[in-house]
C-alpha positions in Angstrom: 0.0 0.0 0.0 1.2 3.5 -0.8 0.9 5.3 2.5 0.7 8.7 0.8 -2.2 7.8 -1.5 -4.0 5.1 0.5 -4.0 2.8 -2.6 -2.9 -0.7 -3.2 -0.8 -1.6 -6.2 -1.2 -5.0 -7.8 1.4 -6.6 -10.0 0.6 -9.5 -12.2 2.9 -12.5 -12.4 4.6 -12.8 -15.8 4.0 -16.6 -15.7 1.4 -17.6 -13.0 1.8 -20.9 -11.2 -1.1 -23.2 -10.7 -1.0 -24.6 -7.2 -4.5 -26.1 -7.0 -7.0 -27.0 -9.7 -10.5 -27.4 -8.6 -12.5 -28.8 -11.6 -16.3 -28.3 -11.3 -16.1 -25.9 -8.4 -16.5 -22.1 -8.4 -14.5 -20.9 -5.4 -16.3 -18.1 -3.7 -14.3 -17.8 -0.4 -10.7 -18.2 0.7 -9.6 -18.6 4.3 -6.5 -19.2 6.3 -5.4 -22.8 7.0 -7.8 -24.7 9.1 -6.4 -25.1 12.6 -8.2 -28.5 13.0 -6.7 -29.9 9.7 -3.0 -30.7 10.0 -0.9 -29.4 7.1 -3.7 -27.6 5.3 -2.6 -24.6 3.2 -5.9 -22.7 2.6 -9.5 -23.4 3.1 -12.1 -22.7 0.4 -15.8 -22.3 0.3 -18.4 -22.6 -2.5 -22.0 -21.8 -2.6 -23.8 -23.6 -5.4 -27.5 -22.8 -5.7 -28.4 -26.4 -6.7 -26.0 -28.4 -4.6 -25.4 -26.3 -1.5 -22.2 -25.1 -0.1 -18.9 -26.9 0.3 -16.0 -26.2 2.7 -12.7 -27.9 1.8 -9.2 -27.6 3.2 -6.5 -27.5 0.5 -3.1 -29.1 1.3 0.4 -28.2 0.3 1.4 -30.0 -2.9 4.1 -32.6 -3.0 7.2 -31.8 -5.2 5.8 -34.3 -7.8 2.5 -32.4 -8.0 4.2 -29.0 -8.2 5.8 -30.0 -11.6 2.4 -30.7 -13.1 0.4 -28.1 -15.0 
């Protein structure tokens, strides 16, 4: 944040990395790691009008998975 202007500046990554792919889910909420789920990285939430909501912890990827795109 620029303290003089009270604005945030976002910079896009030249080549974004995909850490998690969630096919069939529209992520509508991100949260900190779940304290009750060991080694979780983030928690996500969805709200599907037909199927209800889903809460799911996401785990850190193994080195093998990090090489996949």
